[in-house]
C-alpha positions as CSV (number, residue, x, y, z in Angstrom):
1,M,-109.8,127.5,-13.8
2,A,-106.1,127.1,-13.1
3,E,-103.6,128.9,-15.3
4,S,-101.1,126.5,-16.7
5,E,-98.3,129.1,-16.4
6,H,-99.0,129.5,-12.7
7,I,-99.0,125.7,-12.1
8,A,-95.7,125.3,-14.0
9,I,-94.0,128.0,-11.9
10,L,-95.3,126.7,-8.6
11,K,-94.1,123.2,-9.5
12,Q,-90.5,124.6,-9.8
13,G,-90.5,125.2,-6.0
14,A,-91.0,127.9,-3.5
15,G,-88.0,130.0,-4.6
16,P,-89.0,130.5,-8.2
17,W,-92.6,130.9,-7.2
18,N,-91.9,133.6,-4.6
19,R,-89.6,135.5,-7.0
20,W,-92.4,135.4,-9.6
21,R,-94.9,136.6,-7.0
22,E,-92.6,139.5,-6.1
23,E,-92.1,140.4,-9.8
24,H,-95.9,140.3,-10.5
25,P,-97.7,141.6,-7.4
26,E,-100.7,142.6,-9.4
27,V,-101.5,139.0,-10.4
28,Q,-103.9,136.8,-8.4
29,P,-102.6,133.3,-8.9
30,Q,-105.2,131.1,-10.5
31,L,-104.7,127.5,-9.1
32,A,-108.4,126.5,-8.9
33,G,-108.9,122.9,-9.7
34,A,-105.2,122.3,-10.2
35,D,-103.8,118.9,-9.2
36,L,-100.9,119.9,-6.9
37,R,-100.5,116.6,-5.2
38,G,-96.8,115.9,-4.7
39,T,-95.9,119.5,-5.2
40,V,-93.9,120.8,-2.2
41,L,-95.6,123.9,-1.0
42,V,-93.5,124.6,2.0
43,G,-92.5,128.2,2.0
44,A,-94.5,129.1,-1.1
45,N,-96.4,132.4,-0.8
46,L,-100.0,131.4,-1.6
47,A,-101.6,134.5,-0.2
48,G,-104.5,135.6,-2.3
49,A,-104.2,132.5,-4.6
50,D,-107.4,131.0,-5.9
51,L,-107.1,127.4,-4.6
52,Q,-110.8,126.5,-4.9
53,G,-111.1,122.8,-5.8
54,A,-107.3,122.4,-6.0
55,R,-106.1,118.9,-5.1
56,L,-103.5,119.2,-2.3
57,G,-103.9,116.1,-0.3
58,K,-103.1,112.3,-0.5
59,R,-99.5,112.9,-1.2
60,N,-98.7,115.1,1.8
61,S,-98.0,118.2,-0.2
62,W,-97.3,120.4,2.8
63,A,-94.6,118.2,4.2
64,P,-90.9,118.2,3.3
65,T,-89.9,115.9,0.4
66,S,-88.3,113.3,2.7
67,R,-90.1,109.9,2.6
68,E,-89.3,109.4,6.3
69,P,-92.2,109.9,8.7
70,I,-91.9,113.0,10.9
71,C,-92.0,110.9,14.0
72,A,-90.8,107.3,13.3
73,K,-90.9,104.4,15.8
74,P,-87.3,103.4,16.5
75,K,-86.3,100.0,15.0
76,S,-85.2,98.9,18.5
77,W,-85.6,100.6,21.8
78,P,-82.3,101.5,23.6
79,R,-81.5,99.7,26.8
80,V,-81.8,102.0,29.7
81,W,-80.3,99.7,32.3
82,S,-78.2,96.6,32.1
83,E,-79.3,93.2,33.4
């Protein structure tokens, strides 16, 4: 079962999470069953974390926070030659 303290720290972002991991190297983060959808996990050190059953998908948790698609279709194609 997920530890509420671990979830709260992770939801603060990769910086606070990684600092906490460095200060507590003996702790195996317990995130099993946690709903982490919408949490930005980019750069977070999740090595050794128990993520069994954790909800990571549907909200693109691993992508940057921008709502822009990574590869968007341009609104209009540029003209390559003139007519």
